[in-house]
C-alpha positions, 0 to 999 in steps of 0.5 A, spaced: 340 698 379 337 698 371 336 705 368 332 706 363 328 712 357 322 713 356 322 714 348 317 720 349 321 724 354 328 722 350 325 724 344 323 730 346 330 732 349 334 729 342 330 733 337 330 739 341 323 740 343 325 739 351 332 743 353 334 739 360 339 745 363 333 749 363 326 747 363 322 744 368 324 736 371 322 733 377 322 726 381 318 721 383 318 715 387 313 709 386 312 702 388 309 697 385 311 699 378 313 696 372 317 700 367 314 700 360 318 706 354 311 706 351 309 710 357 308 717 355 304 721 361 303 721 368 297 719 367 300 712 366 305 713 372 301 715 377 297 710 380 304 707 382 307 713 385 308 713 393 302 717 397 304 724 399 300 724 405 306 722 409 313 724 409 314 724 402 313 729 396 315 730 389 322 734 388 324 739 383 331 737 381 337 742 382 342 744 378 341 741 371 347 740 366 348 736 359 355 734 358 358 731 351 364 728 351 367 724 344 363 718 345 357 720 351 352 724 352 351 725 360 345 728 363 346 730 370 342 734 376 343 735 383 343 729 388 336 728 389 334 729 396 327 727 399 328 730 406 332 728 412 329 726 417 323 722 414 320 716 413 319 714 406 318 707 402 319 702 400 320 705 393 321 700 386 324 706 382 325 713 382 321 716 374 324 724 373 318 727 369 318 734 365 314 738 368 314 742 376 314 738 382 308 743 385 303 742 381 304 735 377 300 734 370 297 728 367 301 730 361 307 731 365 312 726 359 317 722 363 323 721 361 328 716 365 327 711 370 331 708 375 330 701 379 331 703 387 331 695 389 325 697 394 329 702 398 327 705 404 327 710 411 325 710 417 326 717 421 333 718 416 336 721 410 332 719 403 337 721 397 338 718 390 345 720 390 347 722 382 355 722 383 356 719 375 350 723 372 343 722 372 343 718 366 348 717 360 348 714 353 354 712 349 354 714 342 357 709 337 359 714 330 357 708 324 362 710 317 
């Protein structure tokens, strides 16, 4: 599964404009979406978000942390549960955006994307687990 960062959203984390552990972030599921790091707003992605008419709804990220080690920065959160039992999907991917799940705004900035390879559930748990972190950046120091 491919994992990527959106240029605009990730830059806001790196330059300190946003703080992952304390600011609001939420997850959406998409189908038929093609990742582009040039996408810089929810409005660039919203047409491919799954319909909220059924069991699916956006999820606020919980227990967000940022951990640093010698050569890595790991962004993490609690497992992202879309419900149990639910019928959702298929979903090509999950997008993490700045903002509030209950009231997404057209200008909410996407930060991370994870390919889900058409994941779906039928009257079952739909959860994206993050045992090794949500997103990890390796840092190469040039001296």
